[in-house]
Backbone bond lengths (Angstrom), bond angles and torsions (degrees), N, CA, C in turn:
res aa  C-N    CA-C-N  psi(-1)  N-CA   C-N-CA  omega(-1)  CA-C   N-CA-C  phi
1 M - - - 1.461 - - 1.476 111.10 -
2 A 1.406 118.24 131.26 1.436 119.59 -173.03 1.502 111.72 -67.57
3 P 1.311 122.64 147.01 1.502 125.13 -179.88 1.526 108.43 -66.29
4 K 1.257 118.07 141.36 1.428 123.18 177.01 1.522 112.91 -82.94
5 R 1.294 115.02 73.37 1.440 121.13 175.47 1.482 110.83 -84.30
6 R 1.315 118.80 143.93 1.395 121.88 -179.03 1.534 112.39 -121.73
7 A 1.320 112.39 146.10 1.453 122.49 168.33 1.436 108.00 -92.16
8 K 1.296 120.42 103.44 1.454 123.28 -172.65 1.557 109.90 -62.05
9 A 1.326 112.25 142.66 1.468 119.49 177.18 1.523 108.13 -62.25
10 E 1.374 113.69 137.85 1.505 120.59 -174.15 1.462 106.41 -96.62
11 P 1.444 115.84 109.45 1.397 116.69 -175.74 1.583 113.88 -69.32
12 V 1.306 115.95 156.29 1.473 119.90 -178.66 1.512 108.45 -94.47
13 G 1.388 113.68 138.63 1.383 119.56 170.88 1.492 120.60 68.49
14 K 1.287 123.72 41.63 1.426 123.41 178.97 1.541 113.06 -80.79
15 A 1.301 116.42 -45.71 1.486 120.87 -178.20 1.543 110.17 -102.80
16 P 1.342 116.64 161.11 1.437 116.38 172.76 1.521 113.57 -53.60
17 P 1.335 121.91 119.58 1.423 121.34 -170.46 1.457 115.62 -71.05
18 D 1.313 116.40 147.05 1.410 122.48 169.92 1.503 108.71 -77.81
19 P 1.272 117.78 158.16 1.488 120.30 173.94 1.581 109.55 -63.34
20 P 1.298 112.72 133.42 1.482 113.99 179.72 1.535 113.83 -65.20
21 P 1.309 118.38 152.36 1.475 123.46 -179.82 1.606 109.98 -58.63
22 Q 1.253 115.60 158.48 1.504 122.25 169.19 1.480 109.15 -85.50
23 W 1.294 118.90 75.54 1.456 128.97 -174.32 1.541 107.58 -55.98
24 P 1.321 118.65 136.93 1.443 122.62 170.78 1.505 113.10 -61.02
25 L 1.259 117.24 161.24 1.490 123.98 178.26 1.520 108.84 -70.10
26 F 1.287 116.97 152.61 1.476 124.20 171.62 1.467 111.30 -79.73
27 S 1.270 119.40 73.57 1.401 123.41 -178.24 1.588 113.03 -152.17
28 P 1.349 117.02 134.68 1.487 124.39 0.52 1.566 112.35 -90.66
29 L 1.422 112.21 160.02 1.466 116.95 -177.08 1.480 106.46 -121.12
30 V 1.270 119.35 151.55 1.407 126.52 173.86 1.538 107.84 -68.57
31 P 1.382 119.20 136.07 1.451 122.31 -178.56 1.595 109.52 -55.99
32 E 1.269 112.18 139.93 1.499 117.23 -178.90 1.517 113.42 -53.28
33 A 1.301 114.18 -39.52 1.454 123.32 -179.06 1.489 111.78 -57.75
34 D 1.348 120.47 -21.79 1.445 123.99 -176.93 1.540 111.42 -96.13
35 L 1.300 116.67 2.57 1.485 119.54 -173.49 1.469 108.22 -113.38
36 S 1.324 114.40 154.48 1.477 119.54 176.17 1.503 112.12 -156.88
37 L 1.286 119.67 156.10 1.450 127.80 176.19 1.589 104.95 -80.85
38 H 1.324 113.23 140.13 1.435 118.43 175.99 1.562 107.69 -132.33
39 E 1.370 110.30 111.72 1.521 118.26 -179.02 1.539 108.03 -74.34
40 S 1.326 117.96 84.73 1.441 121.30 -175.95 1.511 112.82 -65.50
41 L 1.247 118.68 -34.62 1.456 124.75 173.07 1.475 111.15 -135.25
42 P 1.302 120.49 106.83 1.450 123.02 -168.20 1.502 114.71 -49.21
43 G 1.304 116.92 125.00 1.432 125.10 177.81 1.555 116.68 76.39
44 Q 1.325 112.52 3.40 1.455 119.89 -175.72 1.513 119.96 -131.06
45 I 1.293 115.80 -41.31 1.476 121.81 -177.61 1.501 110.72 -134.69
46 V 1.313 115.71 129.75 1.467 123.22 176.30 1.499 110.99 -130.44
47 T 1.262 121.07 129.65 1.451 124.04 177.60 1.473 114.99 -121.16
48 I 1.404 113.54 150.55 1.517 117.95 170.51 1.493 103.87 -123.35
49 S 1.343 119.20 115.70 1.394 124.18 177.60 1.521 107.48 -79.73
50 N 1.392 117.86 140.59 1.468 123.01 177.15 1.527 111.52 67.26
51 F 1.296 113.59 25.27 1.534 114.22 -179.75 1.559 112.05 -56.77
52 W 1.407 109.69 -40.95 1.472 116.74 168.59 1.507 108.33 -116.06
53 T 1.339 115.52 152.04 1.488 121.56 -178.64 1.602 107.00 -80.80
54 A 1.333 116.04 156.76 1.439 118.92 178.52 1.535 110.34 -58.83
55 T 1.328 117.14 -35.65 1.415 121.21 -176.56 1.617 109.44 -65.09
56 L 1.304 113.42 -43.82 1.525 119.46 179.37 1.517 107.18 -64.98
57 C 1.346 118.42 -41.86 1.514 120.12 -177.38 1.556 109.86 -64.19
58 K 1.291 115.17 -41.43 1.473 118.89 176.57 1.449 112.59 -60.32
59 H 1.302 116.41 -45.78 1.466 121.23 -177.32 1.565 108.49 -64.98
60 Y 1.281 118.38 -37.67 1.472 121.24 179.15 1.572 109.56 -68.61
61 V 1.315 117.20 -48.95 1.494 118.18 178.04 1.503 109.35 -49.70
62 S 1.309 119.10 -49.39 1.448 124.53 177.91 1.469 113.35 -53.99
63 F 1.310 115.86 -43.31 1.495 120.85 177.56 1.490 114.51 -69.80
64 L 1.423 113.73 -42.86 1.475 117.48 -175.43 1.590 111.43 -66.04
65 Q 1.341 114.71 -28.16 1.449 117.58 179.71 1.513 113.33 -59.44
66 S 1.388 115.84 -20.10 1.469 118.30 -179.23 1.457 112.22 -87.22
67 L 1.371 121.84 -5.53 1.430 124.41 -178.28 1.550 109.09 -75.70
68 P 1.366 113.63 156.02 1.500 118.03 177.55 1.572 110.61 -80.82
69 L 1.280 116.90 85.97 1.448 120.90 -176.05 1.519 107.33 -80.05
70 T 1.387 112.65 146.20 1.491 120.15 175.48 1.504 109.98 -118.46
71 T 1.359 114.72 134.94 1.479 120.48 -179.39 1.568 107.32 -81.45
72 T 1.289 112.88 133.83 1.465 121.13 -179.21 1.591 107.11 -72.41
73 P 1.262 122.49 147.66 1.415 124.51 172.19 1.488 114.61 -60.18
74 G 1.295 117.76 140.20 1.499 122.08 178.05 1.536 113.33 -72.10
75 K 1.340 115.74 -24.86 1.434 122.22 -177.52 1.483 109.79 -106.43
76 P 1.364 124.57 105.48 1.463 123.07 -172.55 1.545 111.88 -83.61
77 K 1.287 117.98 167.65 1.408 122.43 169.28 1.494 112.81 -62.27
78 R 1.307 118.20 157.61 1.456 123.34 -178.56 1.485 106.73 -58.66
79 G 1.396 114.46 130.58 1.494 120.58 176.89 1.519 111.38 90.61
80 D 1.347 119.07 -16.43 1.433 118.77 179.91 1.528 111.34 -89.31
81 A 1.328 117.48 158.01 1.447 120.85 178.58 1.522 111.53 -79.15
82 V 1.257 116.40 156.50 1.472 120.12 177.24 1.557 107.51 -80.45
83 R 1.351 114.90 120.21 1.500 117.78 178.76 1.548 103.31 -133.53
84 V 1.416 110.66 123.69 1.428 118.32 177.52 1.554 109.92 -122.52
85 N 1.324 113.35 98.23 1.484 114.59 178.85 1.631 104.78 -152.56
86 D 1.296 112.42 -176.69 1.501 119.98 170.98 1.472 104.04 -112.75
87 R 1.456 113.21 145.85 1.452 113.22 -172.39 1.508 107.13 -151.55
88 F 1.281 114.76 156.24 1.506 126.20 170.17 1.408 108.86 -131.64
89 Q 1.386 118.47 133.95 1.427 123.86 -177.08 1.593 112.54 -129.75
90 V 1.261 122.28 133.95 1.374 124.42 -175.15 1.589 110.66 -148.83
91 D 1.306 114.58 143.96 1.517 117.93 176.28 1.598 101.33 -92.59
92 D 1.271 117.12 114.45 1.442 120.87 -174.88 1.523 108.59 -144.06
93 P 1.421 119.00 79.81 1.433 117.86 -177.93 1.554 113.98 -64.69
94 A 1.293 119.28 -25.53 1.505 118.12 175.59 1.630 110.52 -65.54
95 F 1.301 114.32 -39.66 1.484 113.96 -179.29 1.520 110.38 -69.27
96 A 1.406 114.81 -41.47 1.494 119.36 179.16 1.554 108.43 -60.34
97 E 1.320 118.88 -38.84 1.458 121.44 178.52 1.511 112.22 -66.15
98 R 1.403 113.86 -41.97 1.391 113.43 175.50 1.490 117.90 -63.48
99 L 1.361 114.83 -40.53 1.503 120.34 173.26 1.429 114.52 -56.33
100 W 1.304 114.09 -37.83 1.474 123.12 -178.60 1.496 114.52 -74.15
101 K 1.375 115.85 -48.58 1.439 120.47 -169.81 1.538 111.62 -99.91
102 D 1.377 120.57 -31.78 1.433 121.25 -171.38 1.491 111.14 -87.60
103 T 1.333 118.35 -2.40 1.484 123.30 172.77 1.514 109.02 -111.69
104 A 1.256 115.36 -172.78 1.504 120.43 178.81 1.507 109.75 -83.11
105 L 1.361 120.70 -0.58 1.527 118.92 -170.66 1.533 113.25 -63.06
106 K 1.311 114.30 -46.66 1.507 113.55 -178.05 1.508 113.89 -60.00
107 N 1.235 114.99 -46.56 1.573 117.52 -178.47 1.552 110.79 -68.95
108 L 1.317 115.13 -29.33 1.492 117.40 178.87 1.581 109.42 -71.33
109 V 1.324 111.43 -50.23 1.502 116.28 179.90 1.490 114.28 -59.17
110 L 1.354 113.54 -45.75 1.502 120.47 -173.94 1.545 110.66 -87.30
111 G 1.287 118.77 -9.81 1.438 120.91 176.74 1.533 111.01 70.88
112 I 1.334 115.23 38.44 1.438 119.68 -179.14 1.589 112.97 -80.99
113 N 1.257 119.72 128.69 1.433 124.07 -177.65 1.497 110.49 -77.18
114 D 1.341 119.28 172.24 1.414 125.29 178.94 1.555 114.87 -60.84
115 D 1.440 114.07 -25.70 1.435 116.58 -177.87 1.622 109.46 -92.69
116 G 1.248 114.55 6.69 1.532 116.19 176.90 1.529 112.02 95.28
117 T 1.305 119.86 -6.14 1.465 121.39 -177.44 1.529 111.57 -89.88
118 L 1.341 114.83 156.09 1.438 119.49 177.60 1.519 110.94 -78.11
119 G 1.311 118.07 139.42 1.478 120.22 -176.42 1.549 106.68 -79.72
120 A 1.307 115.98 -171.31 1.496 121.93 -176.40 1.512 108.42 -75.27
121 N 1.307 116.56 170.51 1.522 122.54 175.61 1.485 114.01 63.97
122 D 1.403 117.17 36.41 1.475 119.06 177.39 1.507 109.52 -61.17
123 A 1.279 118.71 -35.25 1.474 120.72 -178.43 1.532 111.41 -68.07
124 E 1.310 116.64 -37.39 1.509 119.89 171.90 1.502 112.25 -62.62
125 R 1.297 120.17 -38.13 1.459 120.38 177.62 1.482 110.18 -67.39
126 R 1.345 122.28 -43.06 1.452 122.53 177.12 1.550 111.36 -60.67
127 A 1.354 118.26 -35.21 1.346 120.24 178.98 1.512 109.76 -72.71
128 L 1.332 122.82 -36.25 1.377 126.42 -178.29 1.629 108.24 -67.83
129 W 1.333 115.64 -46.11 1.448 119.76 -173.48 1.508 116.25 -87.69
130 G 1.327 114.04 -8.17 1.445 120.35 177.95 1.484 119.23 89.28
131 G 1.400 111.28 14.74 1.436 116.65 -178.11 1.597 109.52 148.22
132 N 1.308 116.57 -164.64 1.463 121.25 176.20 1.435 110.62 -85.54
133 V 1.337 121.06 111.41 1.439 125.17 -177.27 1.487 109.96 -70.00
134 V 1.342 117.42 130.13 1.493 123.22 -175.81 1.520 111.07 -115.33
135 G 1.321 118.65 -6.39 1.441 118.14 -178.86 1.508 111.33 151.45
136 L 1.400 112.81 -161.38 1.470 116.23 179.75 1.548 109.74 -114.69
137 N 1.297 114.95 158.80 1.425 123.17 177.76 1.542 108.30 -65.30
138 P 1.305 119.07 128.22 1.491 120.32 -176.13 1.611 110.45 -77.15
139 N 1.370 113.70 -6.95 1.469 116.61 174.75 1.544 107.06 -76.45
140 I 1.224 118.00 102.77 1.504 123.51 -176.27 1.527 106.64 -99.83
141 R 1.352 112.88 127.81 1.446 116.76 -179.44 1.570 108.84 -120.23
142 I 1.362 116.62 137.78 1.537 119.99 179.07 1.595 101.83 -112.68
143 Y 1.292 113.29 130.85 1.494 117.50 179.10 1.551 106.05 -119.58
144 R 1.365 112.16 135.58 1.567 118.66 169.50 1.504 105.00 -124.45
145 Y 1.359 116.25 123.59 1.486 122.13 170.89 1.498 108.10 -107.87
146 K 1.284 116.49 116.88 1.467 123.59 175.57 1.568 110.62 -88.28
147 K 1.232 116.63 175.66 1.462 121.54 178.44 1.623 108.28 -54.96
148 G 1.346 110.84 127.85 1.500 115.54 -178.71 1.461 116.71 89.03
149 Q 1.380 117.41 -8.94 1.468 119.45 176.42 1.507 114.62 -93.46
150 F 1.292 117.06 156.14 1.493 122.37 -171.06 1.470 110.35 -163.97
151 F 1.339 115.06 176.81 1.517 122.28 174.80 1.521 104.06 -133.92
152 D 1.310 116.50 113.05 1.476 117.82 -176.70 1.518 111.82 -71.88
153 Q 1.327 114.58 174.38 1.520 124.00 -172.64 1.498 107.10 -56.15
154 H 1.370 115.12 133.09 1.484 119.07 -176.60 1.553 108.60 -162.45
155 Y 1.308 114.89 175.71 1.505 123.24 171.31 1.523 104.70 -120.85
156 D 1.358 113.69 141.21 1.512 119.77 170.57 1.496 111.88 -85.67
157 D 1.385 118.30 125.84 1.347 120.86 177.03 1.547 115.88 -81.96
158 F 1.316 121.67 166.01 1.452 120.31 177.12 1.564 107.35 -93.90
159 N 1.285 116.16 178.87 1.445 123.98 179.43 1.528 110.55 -145.83
160 N 1.247 120.32 135.32 1.417 125.68 168.74 1.492 108.60 -91.72
161 I 1.324 116.29 122.12 1.458 121.18 -178.58 1.503 111.84 -138.22
162 V 1.326 116.43 173.66 1.466 122.34 176.31 1.484 108.75 -121.05
163 L 1.284 118.84 115.48 1.395 121.27 174.19 1.531 115.09 -77.84
164 P 1.343 115.76 134.47 1.543 116.60 -177.08 1.462 109.61 -66.53
165 G 1.367 111.75 151.46 1.542 121.17 -178.05 1.462 108.49 164.75
166 D 1.272 113.35 179.98 1.499 122.65 175.92 1.554 108.27 -127.72
167 P 1.329 116.06 92.77 1.493 127.44 2.45 1.512 111.20 -82.79
168 P 1.320 117.98 168.29 1.452 122.36 173.63 1.493 109.48 -64.77
169 K 1.343 116.12 152.93 1.538 121.07 -173.86 1.582 107.76 -113.53
170 P 1.327 114.70 112.32 1.500 113.96 172.46 1.577 105.63 -69.09
171 A 1.396 114.87 136.20 1.340 120.81 -173.48 1.529 109.60 -146.42
172 R 1.397 116.98 162.22 1.421 125.32 176.25 1.506 108.23 -127.62
173 T 1.284 117.01 139.46 1.475 120.85 170.97 1.547 115.81 -79.01
174 T 1.291 116.83 133.27 1.463 119.35 -174.62 1.496 114.77 -121.42
175 W 1.423 115.98 -31.09 1.407 118.98 -177.58 1.556 109.44 -133.38
176 T 1.299 120.17 140.94 1.430 124.61 175.61 1.555 109.13 -80.20
177 L 1.249 118.87 134.81 1.548 123.03 171.35 1.503 108.37 -110.83
178 L 1.277 114.90 123.64 1.495 125.01 175.42 1.506 107.56 -120.80
179 L 1.292 115.59 128.06 1.469 121.44 175.72 1.464 108.63 -118.63
180 Y 1.354 114.64 113.75 1.484 121.89 -178.93 1.491 112.91 -87.22
181 L 1.304 114.29 128.08 1.442 122.72 -176.81 1.521 114.07 -102.85
182 T 1.351 115.61 -16.12 1.452 122.79 176.84 1.504 113.85 -129.40
183 A 1.301 115.04 164.67 1.522 117.56 -177.59 1.513 104.48 -169.16
184 P 1.369 118.93 -177.02 1.465 121.80 179.32 1.518 109.70 -52.75
185 A 1.360 120.86 -31.85 1.413 120.24 -176.09 1.517 112.52 -67.93
186 T 1.314 116.40 -17.06 1.504 123.65 176.09 1.455 112.61 -107.62
187 G 1.325 119.67 11.14 1.475 122.51 175.80 1.523 112.72 96.91
188 C 1.346 122.80 1.94 1.414 125.75 179.03 1.475 110.60 -86.26
189 I 1.264 117.58 112.03 1.512 119.94 178.15 1.545 106.93 -110.79
190 G 1.376 113.94 141.54 1.468 118.82 -172.11 1.524 113.13 79.11
191 G 1.312 114.08 -161.30 1.499 119.30 179.73 1.536 118.58 72.03
192 E 1.378 116.48 14.42 1.460 121.46 179.66 1.546 107.38 -61.43
193 T 1.338 115.41 152.04 1.496 120.48 171.60 1.539 105.02 -98.42
194 V 1.384 109.45 126.12 1.428 116.96 -175.88 1.483 108.77 -120.08
195 F 1.347 116.38 130.25 1.463 127.58 174.99 1.494 112.60 -102.31
196 Y 1.325 115.25 145.55 1.441 122.14 -177.76 1.543 110.65 -121.57
197 P 1.362 118.23 89.67 1.465 117.63 177.62 1.544 114.15 -60.92
198 E 1.358 115.76 147.75 1.426 118.47 -176.87 1.583 109.26 -81.69
199 A 1.312 117.27 157.76 1.414 119.21 176.63 1.449 109.30 -74.77
200 P 1.397 117.34 150.39 1.484 120.40 177.94 1.450 112.78 -51.31
201 K 1.372 118.32 141.20 1.462 124.48 -175.44 1.547 107.98 -68.83
202 K 1.310 120.23 -33.06 1.464 120.66 -179.89 1.484 110.45 -107.77
203 G 1.307 115.76 146.69 1.392 123.49 -176.83 1.568 115.06 83.93
204 K 1.299 116.62 -171.31 1.436 121.42 179.44 1.444 114.76 -115.39
205 A 1.323 119.19 21.83 1.392 121.72 -179.20 1.570 109.53 -66.59
206 P 1.334 114.28 140.84 1.466 116.54 178.62 1.538 111.13 -68.10
207 A 1.331 118.19 167.33 1.437 125.20 176.30 1.560 105.68 -68.55
208 P 1.320 114.87 144.59 1.518 117.31 176.85 1.542 111.17 -63.47
209 E 1.309 114.86 162.10 1.426 117.65 -179.46 1.520 110.99 -63.97
210 P 1.335 119.56 151.04 1.511 123.27 174.55 1.555 108.62 -47.65
211 F 1.284 118.93 146.28 1.415 125.16 172.65 1.515 111.36 -107.56
212 V 1.347 116.36 110.16 1.473 124.98 -173.92 1.482 111.11 -94.88
213 V 1.361 117.46 127.06 1.439 123.01 173.08 1.551 102.83 -104.68
214 D 1.297 117.59 112.21 1.483 121.16 174.18 1.514 111.74 -74.17
215 L 1.321 115.00 152.18 1.432 117.29 178.20 1.527 111.32 -76.07
216 E 1.289 114.50 135.28 1.483 124.34 176.02 1.497 110.20 -130.75
217 V 1.248 119.11 136.67 1.514 121.58 177.28 1.526 107.74 -59.55
218 G 1.337 117.32 124.42 1.541 119.58 172.82 1.499 110.22 82.74
219 L 1.331 124.42 7.08 1.417 124.60 179.97 1.488 109.93 -79.54
220 A 1.387 116.02 129.28 1.444 120.62 172.64 1.529 107.61 -99.52
221 L 1.317 116.26 127.27 1.477 122.70 -179.62 1.521 108.62 -115.70
222 L 1.349 116.77 122.60 1.419 123.21 174.86 1.580 107.93 -107.25
223 H 1.276 120.16 129.44 1.473 116.52 170.37 1.582 107.22 -140.40
224 R 1.331 109.78 147.94 1.487 119.58 -172.38 1.597 103.42 -68.65
225 H 1.314 110.69 142.27 1.506 119.35 171.82 1.454 111.80 -128.87
226 G 1.428 114.67 -174.65 1.443 120.65 -177.76 1.574 106.33 83.42
227 A 1.307 116.92 -148.85 1.428 126.46 -174.28 1.533 114.75 -52.39
228 E 1.399 112.53 -34.46 1.428 119.41 -175.59 1.538 114.66 -102.27
229 C 1.305 113.61 15.40 1.483 120.97 178.24 1.478 112.56 -63.96
230 M 1.306 122.94 134.36 1.449 125.32 172.02 1.524 108.23 -83.59
231 L 1.353 114.59 148.79 1.392 120.15 171.93 1.523 109.50 -61.98
232 H 1.306 116.95 134.09 1.513 121.38 -176.29 1.467 108.34 -149.80
233 E 1.322 113.79 169.84 1.505 123.46 176.28 1.459 113.90 -155.46
234 G 1.278 117.99 159.41 1.460 123.42 175.23 1.540 102.95 -108.84
235 R 1.342 111.35 112.26 1.491 116.46 -178.66 1.528 113.63 -61.92
236 E 1.376 117.14 160.82 1.384 119.70 -177.49 1.542 111.18 -66.53
237 V 1.328 115.96 140.61 1.401 118.74 175.57 1.534 109.18 -82.75
238 L 1.320 116.84 130.21 1.511 126.50 -173.58 1.435 108.97 -92.37
239 E 1.307 120.71 -40.08 1.518 125.89 -177.99 1.475 105.39 -147.38
240 G 1.392 110.28 153.21 1.497 118.47 176.55 1.395 113.15 71.49
241 E 1.410 117.06 -159.06 1.465 126.54 179.73 1.491 110.45 -128.74
242 K 1.307 115.13 143.00 1.497 123.09 174.50 1.530 106.54 -108.10
243 W 1.344 114.65 117.86 1.466 118.95 178.19 1.522 107.40 -111.87
244 V 1.329 116.77 134.74 1.453 125.89 -179.16 1.521 111.56 -135.73
245 I 1.345 114.45 137.52 1.487 118.89 167.46 1.523 107.87 -104.63
246 R 1.249 121.63 133.15 1.450 129.64 -175.95 1.485 116.41 -123.17
247 S 1.277 113.02 133.47 1.458 121.56 172.53 1.568 107.77 -148.53
248 D 1.323 120.62 -164.55 1.490 122.66 -177.23 1.529 105.62 -144.92
249 L 1.303 117.96 147.44 1.465 120.70 166.93 1.526 108.55 -80.65
250 C 1.392 109.92 138.88 1.544 117.75 -174.88 1.523 103.73 -115.98
251 V 1.346 113.30 143.23 1.485 123.98 175.16 1.503 107.82 -120.03
252 A 1.250 116.23 152.73 1.544 122.27 -178.80 1.582 106.46 -68.73
253 R 1.358 114.22 142.66 1.429 121.00 176.91 1.570 110.77 -131.40
């Protein structure tokens, strides 16, 4: 049985914040009408193919290379998962708001129709996302995995946060959001995200086969975290570089 290593939730706003980067515009984007949510693993994994265009991803990789990335230690604290990558982290509510509202993400997650009304099955969406989704975690993380780097098997924890606003909104993270900017098409080999479903609690049936999410340029991957998180890992990168933008879905609490 795999060890229950956890990736600790990363708190927002501990140290005096550095000014956020001057992020590039989100252009060009695929028209919202051409995008859809795909529940790859019911209740656990949701993907959006072509969430960002290849051109936008390439533009962002070029920009992200200029950020002051920090390499994580190869020897983790006791109980933590082994994570070897380069990362940049910033609290940026404005960027989180842009990623939520200036792309198709908000309308897809909330099921908002072209006329601004909510579609059917609103209760099902609340059950899927763990509550009423109010936005994205402003704690933005940039990950770069170079050849030989990886993220060992672990569980993502949740975080209680307060989203800025008037009034501020108490919120809780429920789903991890990963936006992949590179893939085999850009020379990144390896680095797949692999999930390990648990065996049924009753009977002697074996655990299902691992569920592999291959890297695709512009793919948005959402997976449930917290108490219901599946064990998962980021496989070792064999060639090239894997670039990821990370945030989290937040629900009202």
